[in-house]
N, C-alpha and C positions, 0 to 999 in steps of 0.2 A: 643478491638473493634470487633464488629460482622458485617460482610460485606456479603451482598447478591449481586452476580454478575449476571446481566441479559445480555444474548447474545444468539446467535444461538447455543443452547445446546441440546443434545450432539453436539460437534463441528463438522461442516462440514469443508472441506479444504479451505473455503473462508477467505478473509482477516478479516472481522468483527468478525467472529467466532474465528479465531486464536488470534486476539487482546484481546478478552474477556477471552479466555481460558488461555492465558499466564499470564494475570493479576491474575486470580484465582490461578494458580499454584504458582506464585510468592508470593502471600499472604499466602498461606498454607505453603510454604517453610519458611516464616518468623514467622510462629507460630500463624498467625491470624486465628480466628474462622470464616471460610468463606464457603459459599455454592454457587453452580451455578444453574441457572434455565433459561429455554427458555424465551426470552423477551416477547413473545406473549401468554404464557401459564397463563391465568388469574387465573385459579383454583389453579395451583401449586404455583404461586406467593403468592396468598392469604394464602395458607397453611403455607408457610415460614413466612409471616408476623405474623401469629397468634402464632406459637410455638417458632420460632427462634428469633423473635423480633429484627431484624437487626438494628444497629445504622445507617448504611448507605446502600442505595441501589444504586449501580453504574450500569448504563445501557449503553451498547455499541450500537451505531447506528448513524443515521443522524437525522436532525431536524424533519423529517416526522414521526419518531418513537416516538415523544413526548407523545402521548396518552399511549403508552406501558411503556415508560421509566420514565415518570414524573407524569402524571396524575393518573395512576393506583396506584403507591405506596403512593402518597399523599392522595388518598381516604381512605387509611388504616392507616394514621398517620405516615408513614415512610418517612425518609429524602432521596429524590432522588438526585443523582449526575450524570447527564448524561455525557458520554464521547463520544463526537460527531465528525463526519467527515462532510465535506461539499460536495455538488454536484453542486457548482457553483452559487447558488442563494438560500437564505433563505427566503421562501415565506410566512410562516405562524407561528403561535404559539409564536409570539413576546411577548405578555403580559405574558404568562406562563413562558417563558424562562427568561425574564427580572426580574421576581419575585424571581428567585432562588438565593441562596447565593453563589453557586459555579457551574460553568460549566467547564468541562474539554474538551479540543480539542487536536487534534493530532499534530498540527504544528502552527507556527506563521502565516503562510499563511491562514490556516483555521480560526484562530482568527481574522485576518484582514477581511476575507470574512464575518464573522458574524457581526463584528462591522460595516462594510460598509452597511449591510442590516438591521441595526437597533437594534442589540443586544448590551446590556450594556457591554462594554469591561472590566469594573472594576471587574466584577464577573467571568471573563474567565481566566483560567490558562492552559498553555500548558503542556500536559503529553504525551511524545512520546510512540509509540507502542513498546512493548518488543520484544526481539529476543531470541530464545532458542540457546544460544551459545555452549551448550553441543552437540546438534544435528548438527547445522550448523557450521562445522569446516573445515579447509583445509584438503584435501585428495590428495594423489599422483595419477597421471594419471594411474599408474600401479595397483592401487587398483582394484581388480576384479569387484567390484560392480560399480565403476566409468567407467572402460573400457567396461563393459557390456552395460551401457547406450549409450555410443558412438557407439558401434557396432550395437545396435538395431536401432539407428537413421541413420545409414549409414555414419557415420563420421569416416574417417581413422585416425589412431594414429598420423600421421604427419600433418594433416590438422588443421588450426586454426578454432576453433568453436566459433562462435558468437551466443549468445542466448538471446531471448526475451520471457518472460512469462507473460500471462495476460488472463483475461476473453476473450478478443480478442486482436489481436496483434496491430491493427491500433491505438487504444487509447494509447498504450504504445510507439508509435513512430516508428512502424515497417516500414511504408512506407518511412519515412525520412531515416531510416537506410539502406533500400534497395537502395535508390537513392545514398547514400554515398558509399555503396559497389560497385555500378556500376561505380562510378567515379574512384575508386581505383582498379578495377578488374584486369586490364592488368599489373599493377605494384606491386600488393600485393602478398604475399605468398598464396599458395593453401588454400582455405577457404570453410567453409560451414556455412550457416546462418540457425539456427533452431528457429522456432516460436512454442512455446507450448501454445495452447489456450484451452479454456474450451468448451466442446461439448454442443451447444445450437443453436436454429434456427438462431438467428441473426448473430452468429459467422460463421455459414456455408456460409451465403451470403457474409459476409465480407471477409472470406478466399478466395472466388472466385475472388473478386475485387483485393485483395492483390497479388494473384498468377498471375492474368492477368498483373498487373504492373511489376512483376518479369519477365514475358515473354517479355513484351515490352522493358524492360531494358536489355534483353539478359543475365540475370543471373539466369533463372529459374532452371537450372540444379544444381545450388549451393544452392538453397533455399528449406528447408524442413519444411512443416507445419504438426504438429501432434495435433490431437484433441481427447484426451483421458481423462477419469476421473482418477485422481490420488490422492493418499493420502499424508498427510504431511510426512509420512515415506519415500516417494520416493523423495521429493523435495530436501533434502540436497545432494543427489547423482546426481540429474539432474543438479543442480547448480555447483557441483564439476566437472562435466564432461566438462564444457565450459572453454574457455580461456579468454573470454571477455563477460561481461554481459552488453547488450545495451538496455536501456529503456529510451530514451528522451521523456517522456510521454507528451501527450497533456493535460492531467488533472491529477494532482497527489497531494493529500493532505498530504501524508507522504512518501511513497516509501518503503513499507515493503519488497518487494522482492529485491530491490536494497540493502537494509540493510543486508538481508540474504546472498546475493551474496558477499558483503564485508566480512561478518562473515566467509564465505567459502574461503576467501583469494583471491577473484576475483576482478579485477579492473572493475569499472562501467563507462559507458558512459550515461550521463543523460542530463537534461536541466537546465539551470541556472535560475530557477524560482520555485515558489510554495513550496511544502513541501521538495523538495530536497535541498533547501537552509539550512534546519535544519539538514539534515541527512548525506549529502555528503560534503566533503572538496575538493574543486576544486584544481587540481594539486597535491593532496596528496593521497586521497582515490578514487577519481573519476575525470573524465574530463566532465565538464558541458558545453554543447553547448549553444551559445547565442540564444535568442529568435528572430526568424526571422519574426514571424507574430502573432498577437493576433486576434482571431476570436471573433467578437463582435455581440451581438444580441440586438434587441430592444423590444422583447416581448417573453413570454413563455406561453405554454398551460399546465395546471396542472389538477390533478384529485383527486380521493379518497385517493391515497397514500399520498397526501399532505394536507389532511383535507378539500378539496374542492369537489364540484360536478364535475362530469366528464366534460371535455372541458372548464374548467375555464381559462379565458384568462387574463394574466397580462401584461400590457404595462408599460415599464420602463420610468421614466422621462428622463433618459440618458442611452445610450446603456451600456451593461455589457459585460465583457470578459467572453466568454463561454469556450474557451480553447486556447491552444497555439500551435505553430509549432516551432520546434527547427531548427537552421541553418544547412542545409544539408552539407555545405562546412566545418563548424566546426566539424561536426560528421565525415566527411571523413578524415580530418586532424588527429583527435584524434584516429580514427580507424587505420590509417596507422602507427602512432607512436606505438601503442600497438601491432599491428600485426607483426611488424618488430623487436620488442625489447622485448625479453623474460625477460630480467632483469628489465625493466620498469614495465611489468606486475606483476612481483614478488614483487617489492618494493611497488607498489600501493596496491596490494592485502594484503601484510603484514600490511601496515598502516591502511587499511580498517578494517582488523581483530581486531587490537588493539583499534581502534576508537569505534567499535561496542561493544566490551567487556566492555569498560569503561563507555559508555553512554547508551547503549540500551539493555544490558542483562536484561532478564525479572525480575530477582530479584532486580536489580538496579531500574527498573521502579516501581516495587511494593513498594519499600522503599520510592521512591519519592511520590507515591500516598498517603502513610500513612502520610508523612510529610505535604502534602497539606491539607489533611483532618484535621490534628491537627492544622495547622496554620490558616486555613480559617474557620473551623467549631468548633474548640476546642474539637474535639472528639478524644480520644486516646484509 
């Protein structure tokens, strides 16, 4: 089988780029003839179509990338297999997507979202995102590289470090985590809450709102926000430096960093909804807080990125869930259990590591991809 993988290539540190690059690495590890190409590079993609003649063109993105991932390879007679995430509402390209023999999605929640919005579920298969379990491994706190991360963040060796990572922290549930930490503050062991966010204009504004909340809650001296550009080489050590990874996300189609935290032997606090239902095992690898609120909307404004003119307004026949809020009291209870019980943290971390190696190792995912292509398309 010859496979062309389309994603943000060469890979940036972002989730979609990592998703595509790990599939490519897994395929080459299994001996598959595979190449990578940037999903928007029309000239380079055409070059591959002409000389490489791939059997399958798998493209990583969301439904709005359909022109790059589906229509472009079809123009040159190649078989596209999009591997898609969801952003809450599938607004366009229904006819094109429904005509495909196979669509891959990252979780059952993403599949349900596509079906809800009119995509044929019979042609949708779930393929989880891979994890590099050789890089994301448990490390001792005494490891110089791990200790150096904590020192740089101002976290003392004896403090419990709670960590959240995201493009911004709010979408990963940081405000709910801060409220939970405030509830526990006087009775919890000494702690620091670190939020690692990506430097971008919207994040700067959101950070100010988050830090204002921390000040209002009286925990601002224990909250650290860091907005630096980092590589994938640094991520395993950042995750290894924490004691608890907390990300009860407001919108989560898979939960890549939660999986990577488990791979590092860290217990996870998440939300009992969306993609985390596929990736976390409540009470074993993670503590999943209940859903306290669903934020619903009645309309959306879309633009060129979705295949419409700017300012295109869509009114739903019935309101749609845009995102979720996890129960603050559940988070507080789970945090207290983990902060006060090192043995529990270790047991959940060990179980998380085992679960990830068995189900989400990037080579396991690549093999699953090949099986799906064989089963659904008859290509070997």
